[in-house]
C-alpha positions as CSV (number, residue, x, y, z in Angstrom):
1,M,-182.4,31.2,-25.4
2,Y,-185.8,30.3,-27.0
3,P,-187.8,32.8,-29.0
4,S,-190.8,34.8,-27.8
5,K,-194.3,34.0,-29.0
6,L,-194.1,36.8,-31.5
7,H,-191.6,34.9,-33.6
8,S,-194.3,32.6,-34.9
9,D,-196.3,35.4,-36.4
10,F,-193.2,37.0,-37.9
11,F,-192.4,33.7,-39.6
12,V,-195.9,33.3,-41.0
13,L,-195.8,36.8,-42.6
14,Y,-192.3,36.0,-44.0
15,F,-193.6,32.7,-45.4
16,L,-196.7,34.4,-46.9
17,C,-194.6,37.0,-48.7
18,R,-192.1,34.5,-50.0
19,N,-194.8,32.2,-51.4
20,N,-196.9,34.9,-53.0
21,I,-199.9,34.4,-50.7
22,P,-202.6,37.0,-51.4
23,P,-202.1,40.2,-49.4
24,C,-205.5,39.7,-47.7
25,L,-203.8,37.2,-45.4
26,M,-200.8,39.5,-44.6
27,K,-202.2,41.3,-41.6
28,D,-204.6,39.9,-39.0
29,F,-205.7,37.4,-41.6
30,P,-208.8,39.4,-42.7
31,C,-211.6,37.3,-44.1
32,T,-212.7,38.1,-47.7
33,K,-215.6,35.5,-47.7
34,S,-219.2,36.6,-47.5
35,R,-220.9,36.1,-44.2
36,K,-222.8,33.2,-45.7
37,Q,-219.5,31.4,-46.5
38,Q,-217.9,31.9,-43.1
39,I,-217.6,28.9,-40.8
40,Y,-218.9,28.6,-37.2
41,S,-217.2,25.4,-36.1
42,L,-213.9,23.7,-36.6
43,Y,-212.4,20.3,-35.7
44,I,-208.8,19.3,-36.3
45,N,-207.2,15.9,-35.6
46,C,-203.7,17.3,-35.0
47,G,-201.1,15.1,-36.6
48,G,-203.7,12.5,-37.6
49,K,-206.0,11.4,-40.4
50,E,-209.7,12.4,-40.8
51,V,-211.8,11.0,-38.0
52,N,-215.6,10.7,-37.7
53,I,-217.0,10.7,-34.2
54,N,-220.4,9.0,-33.9
55,N,-221.0,10.0,-37.6
56,T,-221.8,13.5,-36.5
57,I,-218.5,15.3,-35.9
58,K,-215.8,15.1,-38.5
59,Y,-212.3,16.0,-37.4
60,E,-210.2,17.2,-40.4
61,S,-206.9,15.5,-41.2
62,D,-203.6,17.2,-40.3
63,T,-200.9,15.1,-41.8
64,E,-198.3,17.6,-43.2
65,S,-195.1,15.9,-42.2
66,K,-192.8,18.9,-42.3
67,G,-192.4,21.0,-39.2
68,A,-189.4,23.2,-39.0
69,S,-190.1,26.6,-40.6
70,T,-193.4,25.5,-42.1
71,Y,-196.6,27.2,-42.8
72,Y,-199.6,25.0,-43.9
73,Y,-202.9,26.3,-45.2
74,D,-206.1,24.2,-45.5
75,R,-209.1,26.3,-46.5
76,D,-210.6,27.1,-43.1
77,W,-207.5,26.7,-40.9
78,A,-203.7,26.8,-41.0
79,F,-200.7,26.2,-38.8
80,S,-197.2,27.4,-38.5
81,S,-194.3,25.6,-36.9
82,T,-190.8,26.9,-36.1
83,G,-187.5,25.5,-34.9
84,N,-185.3,22.4,-35.2
85,F,-184.9,20.1,-32.2
86,L,-181.7,21.1,-30.4
87,D,-180.7,17.5,-29.5
88,D,-181.1,15.9,-32.9
89,D,-180.0,16.1,-36.5
90,H,-182.6,18.3,-38.3
91,D,-182.8,15.9,-41.3
92,S,-184.4,13.2,-39.1
93,D,-186.7,15.5,-37.0
94,V,-190.2,14.0,-36.8
95,Y,-193.1,16.4,-36.2
96,I,-196.0,13.9,-36.2
97,L,-195.7,11.4,-33.3
98,S,-197.5,8.1,-32.9
99,N,-198.3,6.6,-29.6
100,T,-195.8,4.3,-27.9
101,S,-197.6,4.6,-24.5
102,R,-200.7,2.5,-23.9
103,L,-203.9,4.6,-24.2
104,R,-206.2,4.6,-21.2
105,N,-209.4,6.2,-20.0
106,I,-210.3,7.3,-23.6
107,P,-213.8,6.7,-25.0
108,R,-213.7,3.9,-27.6
109,N,-215.0,6.1,-30.4
110,E,-212.4,8.9,-29.7
111,T,-209.3,6.7,-29.6
112,E,-208.1,7.8,-33.1
113,L,-207.8,11.4,-31.8
114,Y,-205.0,10.3,-29.5
115,T,-203.1,7.8,-31.4
116,S,-201.1,10.5,-33.1
117,A,-200.2,14.2,-32.3
118,R,-198.4,17.1,-33.7
119,T,-195.2,18.4,-32.0
120,T,-192.7,21.2,-32.7
121,A,-189.2,22.2,-31.4
122,I,-190.0,25.8,-30.5
123,S,-193.4,27.1,-31.4
124,L,-196.6,25.8,-33.0
125,T,-199.6,28.0,-33.9
126,Y,-203.0,27.0,-35.2
127,Y,-205.2,29.5,-36.9
128,G,-209.0,29.3,-37.4
129,L,-209.7,31.4,-40.5
130,C,-212.9,33.1,-41.5
131,L,-214.8,32.2,-38.4
132,M,-218.0,34.1,-37.7
133,N,-217.5,36.7,-35.1
134,G,-218.9,35.7,-31.7
135,N,-218.3,33.7,-28.6
136,Y,-216.9,30.1,-28.9
137,T,-215.9,27.2,-26.8
138,V,-212.4,26.1,-27.7
139,K,-211.3,22.7,-26.5
140,L,-207.6,21.6,-26.7
141,H,-207.1,17.8,-26.5
142,F,-203.8,16.6,-25.0
143,A,-202.4,13.1,-24.2
144,E,-198.7,12.2,-23.6
145,I,-198.3,9.3,-26.1
146,V,-194.4,9.3,-26.3
147,F,-193.3,8.9,-22.7
148,T,-194.2,5.7,-20.8
149,Q,-194.6,4.5,-17.3
150,D,-192.2,1.6,-17.2
151,N,-188.5,0.8,-16.6
152,T,-187.3,2.1,-20.0
153,F,-185.7,5.4,-21.0
154,N,-189.1,6.4,-22.4
155,S,-190.3,6.8,-18.8
156,L,-187.7,9.5,-18.1
157,G,-189.0,12.2,-20.3
158,K,-190.6,15.5,-19.1
159,R,-192.5,17.8,-21.5
160,V,-193.2,21.4,-20.4
161,F,-194.7,24.1,-22.5
162,D,-196.9,27.3,-22.5
163,V,-200.3,27.7,-24.2
164,Y,-201.8,31.0,-25.5
165,V,-205.3,31.5,-26.9
166,Q,-206.0,34.7,-28.7
167,G,-202.7,36.0,-27.3
168,E,-203.7,35.4,-23.7
169,L,-201.6,33.0,-21.6
170,K,-203.9,30.1,-20.6
171,L,-201.4,27.5,-19.4
172,K,-198.0,28.2,-17.9
173,D,-195.4,25.4,-17.7
174,F,-198.0,22.9,-18.7
175,D,-197.1,19.2,-18.1
176,I,-199.5,16.8,-19.7
177,V,-198.4,13.8,-17.6
178,Q,-198.7,15.7,-14.3
179,E,-202.1,17.1,-15.3
180,A,-203.6,13.8,-16.5
181,G,-202.1,11.7,-13.7
182,G,-200.1,9.5,-16.1
183,T,-199.1,8.8,-19.7
184,G,-201.6,7.8,-22.3
185,K,-204.5,9.6,-20.5
186,P,-206.4,12.4,-22.2
187,V,-206.6,16.0,-20.9
188,I,-209.1,18.4,-22.4
189,K,-208.7,22.1,-21.6
190,S,-211.8,24.2,-22.4
191,Y,-211.9,28.0,-22.9
192,M,-214.5,30.6,-23.7
193,V,-213.1,32.8,-26.5
194,D,-214.4,35.9,-28.3
195,V,-213.6,36.0,-32.0
196,K,-213.7,39.6,-33.2
197,N,-211.7,39.7,-36.5
198,N,-212.8,36.4,-37.9
199,T,-209.6,34.8,-36.8
200,L,-208.8,32.4,-33.9
201,K,-205.2,31.9,-32.8
202,I,-203.9,29.0,-30.6
203,Q,-200.2,29.1,-29.8
204,L,-198.0,26.5,-28.1
205,F,-194.4,27.4,-27.0
206,W,-191.6,25.3,-25.6
207,A,-191.0,26.7,-22.1
208,G,-187.2,26.0,-22.3
209,K,-187.7,23.3,-19.6
210,G,-188.2,19.6,-19.6
211,T,-185.9,16.8,-20.8
212,I,-183.7,17.2,-23.9
213,G,-180.7,14.9,-23.1
214,I,-182.1,11.4,-22.7
215,P,-181.8,8.8,-25.5
216,L,-185.4,9.7,-26.4
217,R,-184.3,12.5,-28.7
218,G,-186.3,15.2,-30.3
219,S,-189.3,14.8,-28.0
220,Y,-189.3,17.7,-25.6
221,G,-191.4,20.2,-27.6
222,P,-195.1,21.1,-27.3
223,L,-197.6,18.4,-28.2
224,I,-201.3,18.6,-29.1
225,S,-203.7,15.8,-30.2
226,A,-206.8,17.6,-31.4
227,I,-208.7,21.0,-31.4
228,S,-212.4,21.6,-31.4
229,V,-214.1,24.9,-31.8
230,E,-217.9,25.2,-31.3
231,P,-220.2,28.3,-31.2
232,N,-222.0,29.4,-28.1
233,F,-224.5,31.1,-30.4
234,K,-227.1,30.0,-32.8
235,P,-225.6,30.3,-36.3
236,P,-227.7,32.4,-38.7
237,D,-230.0,30.6,-41.1
238,F,-229.2,31.3,-44.7
239,R,-231.6,28.8,-46.1
240,K,-234.7,31.0,-46.7
241,K,-234.7,30.4,-50.4
242,I,-234.4,26.7,-49.8
243,D,-237.2,26.8,-47.3
244,L,-239.4,28.6,-49.8
245,R,-238.8,25.8,-52.3
246,L,-239.7,23.3,-49.7
247,V,-242.9,25.1,-49.0
248,V,-243.7,25.1,-52.7
249,A,-242.8,21.4,-53.0
250,A,-245.0,20.6,-49.9
251,A,-247.9,22.5,-51.4
252,G,-247.5,20.5,-54.7
253,G,-247.4,17.3,-52.7
254,L,-250.5,18.2,-50.7
255,F,-252.3,19.0,-54.0
256,C,-251.4,15.5,-55.3
257,V,-252.7,13.9,-52.0
258,F,-256.0,15.7,-52.4
259,L,-256.2,14.7,-56.0
260,I,-255.6,11.0,-55.1
261,I,-258.2,11.2,-52.3
262,F,-260.7,12.7,-54.8
263,I,-260.0,9.8,-57.3
264,L,-260.4,7.3,-54.5
265,W,-263.7,8.9,-53.5
266,R,-264.9,8.8,-57.1
267,K,-264.0,5.1,-57.4
268,G,-266.0,4.3,-54.3
269,Y,-263.1,3.6,-51.9
270,I,-263.8,6.5,-49.7
271,M,-267.2,7.2,-48.2
272,G,-268.4,4.2,-50.3
273,K,-270.2,1.1,-49.4
274,N,-267.2,-0.5,-47.9
275,A,-266.8,1.2,-44.5
276,A,-263.3,-0.2,-44.0
277,D,-262.0,1.6,-47.1
278,K,-262.8,5.0,-45.4
279,E,-259.3,4.8,-43.9
280,L,-257.9,5.6,-47.4
281,K,-259.3,9.1,-46.9
282,G,-256.3,10.1,-44.7
283,L,-253.7,8.5,-46.9
284,D,-250.6,10.6,-47.6
285,L,-249.3,8.9,-50.7
286,Q,-245.7,10.0,-51.2
287,T,-245.3,7.4,-53.9
288,G,-245.9,6.5,-57.5
289,I,-249.4,5.6,-58.8
290,F,-249.7,2.6,-61.1
291,T,-252.8,1.7,-63.2
292,L,-254.3,-1.8,-63.0
293,R,-253.6,-2.1,-66.7
294,Q,-249.9,-1.5,-66.1
295,I,-249.8,-4.1,-63.3
296,K,-251.7,-6.7,-65.3
297,A,-249.3,-6.2,-68.2
298,A,-246.3,-6.5,-65.9
299,T,-247.5,-9.7,-64.2
300,N,-249.0,-11.3,-67.4
301,N,-252.5,-10.8,-65.9
302,F,-251.3,-12.3,-62.5
303,D,-250.1,-15.5,-64.1
304,P,-249.7,-18.2,-61.4
305,S,-246.2,-18.9,-62.8
306,N,-245.2,-15.4,-61.6
307,K,-246.5,-16.0,-58.1
308,L,-243.7,-15.6,-55.5
309,G,-245.7,-16.4,-52.4
310,E,-248.6,-15.6,-50.2
311,G,-249.1,-14.1,-46.8
312,G,-251.8,-12.7,-44.5
313,F,-252.0,-9.6,-46.7
314,G,-252.4,-11.4,-50.0
315,A,-250.4,-12.9,-52.9
316,V,-247.1,-11.5,-54.2
317,Y,-246.3,-11.7,-57.9
318,K,-243.2,-11.0,-59.9
319,G,-243.5,-8.5,-62.8
320,R,-241.6,-6.5,-65.4
321,L,-242.5,-2.9,-66.3
322,L,-242.1,-1.6,-69.8
323,D,-238.8,0.0,-69.0
324,G,-237.4,-3.4,-67.9
325,T,-237.6,-2.8,-64.1
326,I,-238.3,-6.0,-62.2
327,I,-241.0,-5.5,-59.6
328,A,-242.8,-7.4,-56.9
329,V,-246.6,-6.8,-56.7
330,K,-248.2,-7.4,-53.4
331,Q,-252.0,-7.7,-53.7
332,L,-254.6,-7.0,-51.0
333,S,-256.6,-10.2,-50.4
334,S,-260.3,-9.6,-50.8
335,K,-260.8,-12.1,-47.9
336,S,-258.7,-10.0,-45.5
337,K,-260.8,-7.7,-43.3
338,Q,-257.6,-6.3,-41.9
339,G,-256.0,-5.8,-45.4
340,T,-257.2,-2.2,-46.0
341,R,-255.8,-1.1,-42.7
342,E,-252.5,-2.8,-43.5
343,F,-252.5,-1.3,-47.0
344,V,-253.0,2.2,-45.6
345,N,-250.4,1.7,-42.9
346,E,-247.8,0.2,-45.1
347,I,-247.9,3.0,-47.7
348,G,-247.9,5.7,-45.0
349,M,-245.0,4.1,-43.1
350,I,-242.6,3.0,-45.9
351,S,-243.1,6.0,-48.2
352,A,-241.5,8.1,-45.4
353,L,-238.6,5.8,-44.9
354,Q,-235.4,5.4,-46.9
355,H,-232.6,3.1,-45.8
356,P,-230.4,0.4,-47.5
357,N,-231.8,-2.2,-45.2
358,L,-235.5,-1.5,-45.8
359,V,-237.3,-2.7,-48.9
360,R,-238.0,0.1,-51.4
361,L,-241.6,0.9,-52.3
362,Y,-242.0,2.0,-55.9
363,G,-245.7,2.8,-55.7
364,C,-249.3,1.5,-55.4
365,C,-252.3,0.6,-57.5
366,V,-255.7,1.8,-56.3
367,E,-258.3,1.0,-59.0
368,G,-261.6,-0.8,-59.0
369,N,-261.5,-3.4,-56.3
370,Q,-257.7,-3.7,-56.7
371,L,-255.3,-2.6,-54.0
372,S,-251.7,-3.4,-54.6
373,L,-248.2,-2.4,-53.5
374,I,-245.3,-2.3,-55.9
375,Y,-241.9,-3.1,-54.5
376,E,-238.4,-3.6,-55.7
377,Y,-237.9,-7.2,-56.6
378,M,-235.7,-9.2,-54.3
379,E,-233.9,-11.9,-56.2
380,N,-233.3,-14.3,-53.3
381,N,-236.8,-14.1,-51.8
382,C,-236.9,-14.2,-48.0
383,V,-234.6,-15.5,-45.3
384,S,-237.1,-18.2,-44.1
385,R,-237.4,-19.7,-47.6
386,V,-233.7,-19.9,-48.1
387,I,-232.7,-21.1,-44.7
388,F,-235.7,-23.4,-43.9
389,G,-236.5,-24.5,-47.5
390,R,-235.6,-27.7,-49.2
391,D,-233.4,-26.1,-51.8
392,K,-229.9,-27.0,-50.7
393,V,-228.4,-25.0,-53.5
394,S,-230.0,-21.8,-52.2
395,K,-229.0,-22.6,-48.6
396,A,-225.4,-23.2,-49.6
397,K,-225.2,-19.5,-50.4
398,L,-225.7,-18.8,-46.7
399,T,-222.1,-19.1,-45.7
400,W,-221.1,-17.8,-42.3
401,P,-220.0,-14.3,-43.5
402,V,-223.3,-14.0,-45.3
403,R,-225.3,-15.0,-42.2
404,L,-223.4,-12.5,-40.1
405,K,-224.0,-9.8,-42.8
406,I,-227.8,-10.6,-42.7
407,C,-227.9,-10.2,-39.0
408,I,-226.0,-6.9,-39.1
409,G,-228.3,-5.7,-41.9
410,I,-231.4,-6.4,-40.0
411,A,-230.0,-4.7,-36.9
412,R,-229.1,-1.6,-39.0
413,G,-232.6,-1.5,-40.4
414,L,-234.2,-1.7,-37.0
415,L,-231.8,0.9,-35.5
416,Y,-232.9,3.3,-38.3
417,L,-236.6,2.6,-37.5
418,H,-236.2,3.0,-33.7
419,E,-233.7,5.9,-33.4
420,E,-232.5,7.5,-36.7
421,S,-235.6,8.1,-38.8
422,Q,-237.8,11.2,-38.3
423,L,-240.7,8.8,-37.5
424,K,-239.9,6.5,-34.6
425,I,-241.4,3.2,-35.6
426,V,-241.9,-0.2,-34.0
427,H,-242.3,-2.8,-36.7
428,R,-244.2,-5.4,-34.6
429,D,-243.6,-8.3,-37.0
430,I,-239.9,-9.0,-37.4
431,K,-239.5,-12.6,-38.6
432,T,-237.4,-14.4,-41.1
433,S,-240.2,-14.4,-43.7
434,N,-240.3,-10.6,-43.5
435,V,-236.6,-10.2,-44.2
436,L,-235.9,-10.2,-47.9
437,L,-232.6,-10.8,-49.7
438,D,-231.4,-9.0,-52.8
439,K,-229.1,-10.4,-55.5
440,N,-226.1,-9.7,-53.2
441,L,-227.8,-11.3,-50.2
442,N,-228.2,-8.0,-48.5
443,A,-231.0,-8.1,-45.9
444,K,-234.0,-5.7,-46.3
445,I,-236.9,-5.5,-43.8
446,S,-240.3,-5.6,-45.4
447,D,-244.0,-5.8,-44.5
448,F,-244.8,-2.7,-42.5
449,G,-248.6,-3.4,-42.4
450,L,-248.5,-3.9,-38.6
451,A,-246.0,-1.1,-37.8
452,K,-246.8,1.4,-35.1
453,L,-245.5,5.0,-34.7
454,N,-243.8,5.4,-31.3
455,D,-244.5,8.9,-30.0
456,D,-241.4,10.4,-28.4
457,G,-243.4,11.4,-25.4
458,N,-244.7,7.9,-24.7
459,T,-242.6,5.1,-23.0
460,H,-244.8,2.5,-24.6
461,I,-248.0,2.0,-26.7
462,S,-251.0,0.0,-25.4
463,T,-252.3,-1.8,-28.5
464,R,-254.2,-4.8,-29.7
465,I,-251.9,-7.7,-30.3
466,A,-251.0,-8.4,-33.9
467,G,-248.0,-10.4,-35.0
468,T,-246.6,-13.9,-35.3
469,I,-246.4,-16.4,-32.4
470,G,-242.8,-17.5,-31.9
471,Y,-241.4,-14.0,-32.5
472,M,-243.6,-11.8,-30.2
473,A,-242.0,-10.6,-26.9
474,P,-243.8,-11.9,-23.8
475,E,-244.9,-8.5,-22.5
476,Y,-246.4,-7.6,-25.9
477,A,-248.1,-11.0,-26.4
478,M,-249.6,-11.1,-22.9
479,R,-250.3,-7.4,-22.1
480,G,-250.2,-5.5,-25.4
481,Y,-247.2,-3.5,-23.9
482,L,-245.4,-2.3,-27.0
483,T,-242.0,-0.6,-27.1
484,P,-239.0,-0.9,-29.5
485,K,-237.8,-3.6,-27.1
486,A,-240.5,-5.9,-28.7
487,D,-238.6,-5.6,-32.0
488,V,-235.3,-6.3,-30.2
489,Y,-236.8,-9.5,-28.9
490,S,-238.0,-10.6,-32.3
491,F,-234.5,-9.7,-33.7
492,G,-233.0,-12.1,-31.1
493,I,-235.2,-14.9,-32.3
494,V,-234.4,-14.2,-35.9
495,A,-230.6,-14.2,-35.2
496,L,-230.9,-17.6,-33.4
497,E,-232.7,-19.0,-36.4
498,I,-230.1,-17.6,-38.9
499,V,-227.2,-19.1,-36.9
500,S,-228.8,-22.4,-36.2
501,G,-230.7,-22.9,-39.5
502,K,-233.7,-24.0,-37.4
503,S,-237.2,-22.5,-36.9
504,N,-238.0,-21.3,-33.4
505,T,-241.6,-22.7,-33.6
506,N,-241.1,-25.9,-35.6
507,Y,-237.9,-27.2,-34.1
508,M,-238.2,-29.5,-31.0
509,P,-234.7,-30.7,-30.0
510,K,-235.9,-33.1,-27.3
511,E,-239.2,-34.0,-25.6
512,D,-238.4,-31.7,-22.6
513,F,-237.6,-28.7,-24.8
514,V,-240.5,-27.3,-26.9
515,Y,-238.8,-24.6,-28.9
516,L,-235.4,-23.3,-30.1
517,L,-235.0,-20.5,-27.6
518,D,-235.5,-22.8,-24.6
519,W,-232.8,-25.1,-26.0
520,A,-230.4,-22.2,-26.5
521,Y,-230.7,-21.2,-22.9
522,V,-230.0,-24.8,-21.8
523,L,-226.9,-25.0,-24.1
524,Q,-225.7,-21.7,-22.7
525,E,-226.0,-22.9,-19.1
526,R,-224.1,-26.1,-20.1
527,G,-221.4,-24.0,-21.7
528,S,-221.9,-25.6,-25.1
529,L,-223.7,-22.8,-26.9
530,L,-221.8,-23.4,-30.2
531,D,-223.7,-26.7,-30.5
532,L,-226.5,-24.5,-31.8
533,V,-224.6,-23.5,-34.9
534,D,-226.1,-25.0,-38.1
535,P,-224.4,-28.3,-38.9
536,D,-224.6,-27.5,-42.6
537,L,-221.8,-25.0,-42.0
538,G,-219.5,-27.7,-40.8
539,S,-216.3,-26.1,-39.5
540,E,-216.5,-23.2,-42.0
541,Y,-217.4,-20.5,-39.5
542,S,-215.8,-18.2,-36.9
543,S,-216.5,-19.6,-33.5
544,E,-215.7,-16.2,-32.0
545,E,-218.2,-14.4,-34.2
546,A,-220.8,-17.1,-33.7
547,M,-220.5,-16.8,-29.9
548,T,-221.0,-13.0,-30.3
549,V,-224.1,-13.4,-32.4
550,L,-225.6,-16.1,-30.1
551,N,-224.9,-14.1,-26.9
552,V,-226.4,-10.9,-28.5
553,A,-229.4,-13.0,-29.5
554,L,-229.9,-14.3,-25.9
555,L,-229.5,-10.8,-24.5
556,C,-232.2,-9.6,-26.9
557,T,-234.6,-12.3,-25.9
558,N,-234.4,-11.6,-22.2
559,A,-237.9,-12.0,-20.7
560,S,-237.7,-8.6,-19.2
561,P,-237.8,-5.8,-21.8
562,T,-235.8,-3.4,-19.5
563,L,-232.9,-6.0,-19.5
564,R,-232.7,-6.2,-23.3
565,P,-230.2,-4.0,-25.1
566,T,-231.3,-1.3,-27.5
567,M,-230.7,-1.9,-31.2
568,S,-227.8,0.5,-31.2
569,Q,-226.2,-1.5,-28.3
570,A,-226.9,-4.8,-30.2
571,L,-225.4,-3.4,-33.4
572,N,-222.3,-2.1,-31.6
573,M,-221.7,-5.6,-30.2
574,L,-222.3,-7.4,-33.6
575,E,-219.9,-5.0,-35.3
576,G,-217.2,-5.3,-32.6
577,R,-217.4,-1.7,-31.4
578,S,-218.3,-2.9,-27.9
579,S,-217.8,-6.2,-26.1
580,V,-220.6,-8.6,-25.4
581,Q,-218.8,-9.7,-22.2
582,D,-219.0,-6.1,-20.9
583,L,-222.8,-6.3,-21.0
584,L,-223.0,-9.9,-19.9
585,S,-220.9,-9.1,-16.8
586,D,-223.2,-6.3,-15.7
587,P,-225.4,-7.6,-12.9
588,G,-228.3,-5.7,-14.5
589,F,-228.1,-7.6,-17.7
590,S,-228.6,-11.3,-16.6
591,T,-229.5,-13.3,-19.7
592,V,-231.7,-15.7,-17.8
593,N,-234.0,-14.0,-15.2
594,P,-235.6,-16.7,-13.1
595,K,-238.5,-14.3,-12.2
596,F,-239.6,-14.2,-15.9
597,K,-238.4,-17.6,-17.1
598,A,-241.5,-19.5,-15.8
599,L,-243.8,-16.9,-17.3
600,R,-242.1,-17.1,-20.7
601,N,-242.2,-20.9,-20.7
602,H,-245.8,-20.9,-19.8
603,F,-246.6,-18.7,-22.8
604,W,-244.6,-20.8,-25.2
605,Q,-246.0,-24.1,-23.9
606,N,-249.6,-22.8,-24.1
607,P,-249.7,-20.9,-27.4
608,G,-253.4,-21.6,-27.9
609,E,-254.5,-19.6,-24.9
610,T,-256.4,-16.4,-25.4
611,L,-254.2,-13.4,-24.7
612,T,-255.9,-10.4,-23.2
613,M,-254.7,-7.0,-21.8
614,S,-256.2,-6.0,-18.4
615,N,-254.9,-2.5,-18.7
616,D,-256.8,-1.7,-21.9
617,P,-260.3,-3.1,-22.1
618,S,-260.8,-1.8,-25.6
619,T,-258.1,-4.0,-27.0
620,E,-258.7,-7.4,-28.6
621,S,-256.6,-10.4,-29.3
622,L,-256.0,-11.5,-32.9
623,L,-254.6,-14.8,-31.7
624,P,-256.7,-18.0,-31.6
């Protein structure tokens, strides 16, 4: 005869008394925490380790190995377990089970919730402690991971148990296999529950049925994989004091902005003779201000020996501040009419962004006729200089693991810009010279002078074209049609260059093929895509990883923007969370679309043509 569901509560009270648990937990588990300290959600990976789902939901670990006559308390929740298995020696009873059945129909990012589960011989009760009173959705996750569907004894088991929530019978004679339609398949039961005394109780009881005599011993009891508890109400906001501090901080920041604008006005940069500098009037400088004297001292008065390079914006110099910090000073060229706009844009964009794969902005210098940006110094310069330069010692650092790390770093930075930052941004000028490498060869995206905000309500931005031939997506170069998929295209080109060690615009493999991307498509169609891998690597690379990066690059450079993956999809493939083949086998993701291939080839073979946008007569081309 098996015990009633009340036995579990009696056992918990006995255990609390025996172990000197405070009397506040002795009856109905009353909560002594303040309302501000109470919880309003709960996630438990029953019998398993801590699991993060999509980096947003953290299931707490539940790895207490004991099960018979056990009470376990873990801050916001607890469980009690009673009974030894009738068909087994109690010294060898196991209360955490690992899967022997093949898992099926489970989302990839939730697999770890079902690889282990907690079981018990007679009764298992989970308690949610100090929950805010209110209505919740309780989800119970089940999967039969012990029994199998084969010709072994493991296929003969039958597990039957009852489930109560808040003392109410929810499942009678519950059989996971029957409910799921097989072993290794998930079943999620969802219930609306009212929590009135700050306590949630979930109870599982062996129904006295099922299999207990097969060689698969000690496996007939209740089994549960995970529990999630989410509120059906908006939790109260206890952050009023924090919000007040934020308001004060924002007011202080606004004062600083007005002060900077006033200084710029007095210096003649705003409302002065130079009309282009009027754009500085709206500048929100969330960054440090450096004096020209500081910058000259740091760079030894812009000594040519400290010059790191030069781009369309201006020259870049290496410098050292008085505190020893190594910096890179990016000057605005006096010859650049577009420079002031870039200067304004770059400060506005990058000061609002913080990510390990974006270059860090220390501040700016706005004094006299001097406009400069001060960045963290990147010891290994940019990817293009290392991979296309003549310094073989520097290129030797680019082993295959380093090249893969650089590709993944660029993808993470773009994913942050497109999807994760508060400001949704399209960079517009992703290329190897705009990817910098720190002392550990970590990739950091730089040069936000051309970046555009992507309003959530707009599917695309019509804009004048600005960028670099060889990296621009066809729809953007020809029509000014700008979406995050333009950056995805540029990323694909950069990935090809990193793997091959060749420039997309300067490399001509044969007379019939005028650029690297065209040659890559030819090699893919011939089934010899690995011929593209940089010969300098020799055999010191993973062919499987190289194929993954190359296939992702070709997906990203699809002539049709709608057929390119998002950066999150591309990153998932690069990091092995999803399969490239899954996307390649989808008829909607053909790597070579004949309809667009001729258009793409025409663009690349005629780079000198004037590019105009018929949909936006106000736009102008910056290309020759």
